[in-house]
N, C-alpha and C positions, 0 to 999 in steps of 0.2 A: 460160815467160812468152809472152804473145802477141807475135808478131813485129812487129806494127804499133805496139806500145806504145813510147813514148820510153824511151831507155836509163836515164836517171837515176831516173824514177819506178819502172821495173822493178827497178832495183838496190835501191832502198829497199823496195819491196814484197817482194822476194825475202828480204831480211833479216828483216823483221817477220813474214812468213808462217812461216818456219822457226822463229822465236822463239815464235810463237803455237802452233805444233804441239807443240813441246816443253812449254811451260808448260801449255797446255790439256790435253794428253794425260796428262801426269804428275799434274796436280791432279785431274782427273776420275777417273783410274785409282786414285789414292790414296783417293778417296771410295768407290770400289767395294771397295777392299781393306778399308777401315774397316767397310763394311756386311757383309763376309764374315768379319770377325774377324781379319784379318791385320794386321800392323804397317803403318800407312799411310805413315809417313815412309820406312821401308826400301823399301817397294814403290814409292813416288814416285821414289826415286833409281833403282831398277831400271828403271822405266818410261821415265824420262828418258834413261837410257843406251841402252835398246833403240830409242827413237824417233828417234835422231839421223839415221839413213839415210833414214827415211820423211819426216822434216822436209825434207831436201834434195830428195827426189823431189817432194814437194808444192810446195815453193817454186819449183822451176824448171818446174813445170807438166807433169811426166811426162818420160819419157826420149826420146820420139820427136822433140819439138821440138829438144832438145839435139843428137840425132844428125843431124837435118836441118841444123842450123846448122853442125855440124862438116863434114858432107858438102859443103855449099855452099862453105864456106871452103876445103876441100882441093881439090875437083874444079873449082870455078869460080874459084879464086884470090882469093876474098874473105876475106882474113885478118882484116878488121875484124869479121866475124861470129864468128870463132873467139875473138878477144880478148874480145868482148862476152859470149859464152857462158861463157868461163872466169871472167870477173869476176862474172857472175851466180851461178855456182856458188860462188865464194869468198864472196860476200855471204851466200848461203844457209848456207854452212858457219859463217860468223861468227854468224849469228842462232841457229843450232842450238847452237853452243858457248856463246853467251851464256846461252841458256835452260838448258843443262846446268849451267853454273857457278852460276846463280841457284838451281837446285834443289839442287845440291851444298852451297851455302852455307846454304840453308834447312834441309836435313835433317842437315847436319854428318856425313854418312856417311864422309867422308874421315878423321875423327878416330877412328872405331871400327875402322879397318883397320890 
């Protein structure tokens, strides 16, 4: 996230960006699976499972901003930056997990295992 963005909007954006990456990627991927003759719901679940880490990366804006915040927090003694970055990562994890749970509910893949 942009370092100049206020924390609460960044926290909310982080959640919904990760949620959007999971939902959008899984739904569009399932459409591609349908076009190629593969089972779309099973593929949708697989795509959602694989996209979790990429949703986190997209939501926090790449890894370099996160490392810069950690560096500033550790070397400059600004622990507030570390806490903010950890909370942004937790928010992104929550959004990715919410998207994964929604896809899991939609596809009912947990019942077939």
